[in-house]
ROROGU-355474 format. One record per residue (C-alpha): residue in three letters; chain; x, y, z. Coordinates in steps of 0.5 Angstrom, whole numbers. Each point is the difference from the previous one (the first is absolute). Layout:
  aa ch     X     Y     Z
 ALA  A     X     Y     Z
...
END
This chain:
  aa ch     X     Y     Z
 UNK  A   -41   167    14
 UNK  A     2    -4    -6
 UNK  A     6    -4    -1
 UNK  A     2    -4    -6
 UNK  A     1    -8     1
 UNK  A     6    -3    -2
 UNK  A    -2    -3    -7
 UNK  A     2    -7     1
 UNK  A     0     0     7
 UNK  A     2    -7     3
 UNK  A     4    -2    -6
 UNK  A     8     0     0
 UNK  A     1     2    -7
 UNK  A     7     0     0
 UNK  A     0    -8     0
 UNK  A    -4     0    -6
 UNK  A     7    -2    -4
 UNK  A    -1     6    -4
 UNK  A     3     7     0
 UNK  A    -6     4     3
 UNK  A     0     8     1
 UNK  A    -4     4     4
 UNK  A    -1     7    -3
 UNK  A    -1     7     3
 UNK  A    -8    -1     0
 UNK  A     0    -7     4
 UNK  A    -1    -4    -6
 UNK  A     4    -6    -1
 UNK  A     3    -2    -7
 UNK  A     4    -5    -3
 UNK  A     6     3    -2
 UNK  A     0    -3    -7
 UNK  A    -6     4    -1
 UNK  A     2     7     3
 UNK  A     0     4    -6
 UNK  A    -7    -3    -2
 UNK  A    -3     2     7
 UNK  A     3     7    -1
 UNK  A    -3     1    -7
 UNK  A    -7    -2     3
 UNK  A     1     5     5
 UNK  A     1     5    -5
 UNK  A    -5    -2    -5
 UNK  A    -5     0     6
 UNK  A     2     8     1
 UNK  A    -1     1    -7
 UNK  A    -7    -3     1
 UNK  A    -2     4     6
 UNK  A     2     7    -3
 UNK  A    -3    -1    -7
 UNK  A    -6     4    -1
 UNK  A    -3    -4    -6
 UNK  A    -1    -6     5
 UNK  A    -6     0     5
 UNK  A     1    -1     7
 UNK  A    -4    -7     0
 UNK  A     5    -2    -6
 UNK  A     6     3     4
 UNK  A    -2    -5     6
 UNK  A    -1    -6    -4
 UNK  A     7     1    -4
 UNK  A     3     2     7
 UNK  A    -2    -7     3
 UNK  A     2    -4    -6
 UNK  A     7     3     1
 UNK  A     0    -1     7
 UNK  A    -2    -8    -1
 UNK  A     6     0    -5
 UNK  A     5     3     5
 UNK  A    -3    -5     5
 UNK  A     2    -6    -5
 UNK  A     7     3    -1
 UNK  A     1    -2     8
 UNK  A     0    -8    -3
 UNK  A     6    -3    -2
 UNK  A    -4    -2    -6
 UNK  A    -6     4    -1
 UNK  A    -6    -3    -3
 UNK  A     0     1    -7
 UNK  A    -8     0    -1
 UNK  A    -1     5     5
 UNK  A     5     5    -3
 UNK  A    -2    -1    -7
 UNK  A    -8     1     2
 UNK  A     2     6     3
 UNK  A     5     3    -5
 UNK  A    -6    -1    -5
 UNK  A    -5     4     4
 UNK  A     6     5     0
 UNK  A     0     0    -8
 UNK  A    -5     6     0
 UNK  A     4     5     2
 UNK  A     6    -1    -5
 UNK  A    -2     6    -4
 UNK  A    -2     4     6
 UNK  A     4     7    -1
 UNK  A     4     1     6
 UNK  A     0    -8     2
 UNK  A     2    -3    -7
 UNK  A     7     1     2
 UNK  A     0    -3     7
 UNK  A    -4    -6    -3
 UNK  A     5    -1    -6
 UNK  A     6    -1     6
 UNK  A    -4    -5     3
 UNK  A    -2    -4    -6
 UNK  A     7    -1    -2
 UNK  A     2    -2     7
 UNK  A    -6    -5     1
 UNK  A     1    -3    -7
 UNK  A     4    -6     3
 UNK  A    -6    -2     4
 UNK  A    -5     0    -6
 UNK  A     4    -4    -4
END
């Protein structure tokens, strides 16, 4: 029987000096980035529900979003990684049903890219 392992087992995340929260899905996120994390989840849902994207596209885009969310556990996410992944997501900016969620994330991610 499958039992999910703790994502950051063996690391005392409360000793990092930052405000870290654990979300209902077990993901760890710096509290400064909670809204961005939440909007990335919404974007991922919009992508999964889009009839205009292939399953391959959905998988690739979702994996990129998960990597971005992982960066948000850090006190200082890697800007290069975030920018590269965001550029890869740019192709969905005009996809019907996804564009609104993309724009919400775009407004929150802008500080990372400037």
